[in-house]
N, C-alpha and C positions, 0 to 999 in steps of 0.2 A: 485128339481124342478119337478112339476107334468108333466105328459105326455102331457096334453092339452096345458100347458104353453110352453113346448118345441116345440110343433108343431106350435104354434102361432109365436114363435120367429124364427123358421126356415123359415116360409113363409115371415115374415117381412124382414129377411136377404136376401132371394132369390130375393124379389122384389126390395130391395135397391140396390143390386149389379148385378142384372140381371141373375147371375149364381153363383153357389157355388159347391164345391167338397165334396164328402162324408168324405174324410180324415179331411178336415177343420172342418166340423160339429162334427165329432167324438171327435176331440180335444177340440173344443169349449164347448161342453156339457158334456164332460167326460163320454161318453158312447161308446160302441163298434160300429164298422162300420156296423155290421150286424143289430144292433138296428136302426141306422140311415137309412139303406136301407129299413127296415120295415116302418119307419116313412114316408119316401119319397113315398113308394108304397101306403100307406093310403092316403097321401095328394094328390097324383096324381088322385086317384079314386074320391076324392072330388073336382077335377078340380082346386086345389089351386096352383099347380105347375106342371111342366112336368119333368119326369126323363130323364136324358141324360147319356151318357157313363161316369161313374165315378162321377156323381153328379146330379144336378137338375138345371133347368132354369125356369125363371119366365114366366108365361103365358102372363104377360103384355109385356114382351120383344117380344114375337111372334106377339102380336097384333100390335106392332110398325112396323112390317114388312108390307110394302104396297104390296097388291096382284099384281102379275106380270101383270094381265090383266088391272089393273088400270094404272100401269106404262107404258103400251104399248100405251096408248092414251094421255100421258102427254108429252108435248114438243117434239112431234114425229119428226117434220122436223129438229129441232135443233140436236136431238140425231142422226138422220140418217146422217146429214152433218158431225157431229163430227166423227162418225164411219167410214165414207168414207175417211176422212182425216187420221184417225188412221191406216187404212189398208195400206196406202201408206208407212208406216214406217216398215211394215213387209217384210222381205226378205226371199227368198227360203232357206230352210235348217235350219232356226232358231228354237229355242225352246222358246215358249212364254207361258204366262199365260193370260187367259181371266177370269175375275171375273163373278159374277152372275147378273150384271147390264143389263138393257135393251140395253144400248149402246153396250156392249160386244156381246149381242145376234145379234144386227144389224151387228156388225163386222163379226161374224161367218157366217151370211147370205151372206155377201159381199166378203169374202175371196175367192181368186182363189183356184182352186184345185191344189195346188203346194206342194212339199215336206215340211212338217212342223211337229213339235211335239207341241201339245197344251195341257196344263194342265188347268183344269177348275173345279170349284165346282158347276157349273150350269148344271142341268139336260137338260135344253133347249138348251144351247150352245152345249153340247155333242151330243144331238140328231141332231142338225142342221149340225154339222161337220161330223156326221156319213155318210152323203150323199156324202162325198168327199174322195175317196179312197186313195189319196196320203197323206192325213193328219192323223197322228197318234194322237189319243185322249187318254189322261190319266185323269181319274176322281179321285178327292181327296177322295171320299167316306166320311163317317161321318154321323152325325145326319141330317136328312132331315127337312128343314123348308118348310112346304107346301105352305105358302103364296108366297114365292119367288122361290120355286122349286130349292133350293140350299142346298148343304151340308156344315155343319159347325161343330164346336166342336173339342175336343182334337184329335180325330182320323184324322180329316181333317188337322189339324195343324201339326201333326206328319208326315203325308204323305209328306208334303212339305219339311221336313228336308232332304229328300233323294235327292233333286234335286237342280240344278242350271240352271237358264234360262237367255236368252239374254234380254228379255223385258217382263215386266208386264203391262198389260192394265187393268185399273180399273176405276170405278166411285165411288161416295160416296154421302151422303146426304148433307154434308156441307163443304164448302171451305172458310176458313178464312185465308187470307194471313199472319196474325200475329200469329194465334193460330194453324193453320194447317188443316188437313183433319179429318173429323169425320163422324160417322154413327149412325143411331138410334138403331142398334142392336149390343150388345157387342160381340157376337160370330162372326158376320161379320167383325167387326173392328179388332179383334184379328187375324183373318185369313188374312185379307188384309195387316196387318202389316207384317205377314210372307211372303206374296207374294212379298212385296216390298223388304224385306231383302235378298231374294234369287235371285234377278234380277240385271243384270248389269245396266239396265235403267228402270225407271218407267214412264209410260205415263198416265197422269190423264185426263180422259175424263169427263168433267163437263159442262153441259149447264149453261147459265148465271143465272138461277134461284137458283143455288146452292151457289153463292158467297155471302159473308157477313153473312152466316148462320153457327151455331154451333149445331151439333146434340149431342146426349147423350154420345156416346163413342168415345174417341180420337183414331185415327188411327196412325198418324205420323205428323211430322212437314213438311212443304214445304222446299225442298232443291234446291240448284242451279242446281243439276243434273236432277231434274224432268222436264219432258216435259208436258206442259199443253195445251190441246186443248179445246177451248170453242167457243161460238158463239158471234155475234156482239151485242147481247143484254146486254152484260156485261157493268156495269156503269164505268165511267172514274176513279172514286176513287178506285174501286176494281182492275181495270186493272193496274193502277199506282202502287198500293201496291203489286200486283202480280209480276210485272216486277222487283221490288226490290228484290224479293226472287229468281226468275229465269228468265233468258233472253229467255228461250226456250218456248215462248208463241205463239200459232197459233190461229188466229181468223178466223172462217168460217162464211159464210152467208153475 
């Protein structure tokens, strides 16, 4: 295979899967990992992909990330009401996770300065909580997505393997009662699945616009143990289907 052909196929594969690892590409094209790293370096300079820890991600994936300033002005009232309700579930002394959603950021702003340990992949959440001296903040680290100001990738995922938390609070791009939770970014989806796995309880904070939608990357199925907080704009059909999956549904507004 010619080098140019290999480069084209690497870009096609990265765009198809959103991310790929050096080891996979090395095996697929029967070349050394060092050769693949040189390929990725060249393709990154041509703005055809972005290198990450151990692999590459699609530039199209990053474009799917909505800029946090745009998310700040979308369904603001609903997100704030959901965040205020979610804060009521936090108890002093707990270990919790807040994801990089706008709703989690509103939670961080609303939380009392009480003894807590908060793990987050959000730069903005970490900065907000840094103002509260009784709260211990742990950042996942990882690859920074500038649009959402959040850390993702293998390093962020591995960091979560060290911990066990009482509650995970997260949002997502799509909630389909039958198909589950989904996100537009594969890195975010993988990390949120880890967040769910290490928690005793998961609280899904999703405004009504998220229901009946399926984004690109699957996060997890809805389970009976999940707590869902949404707003009164949710349609009756989605609400009925949601209550078949979990009875722990709170409607605000």
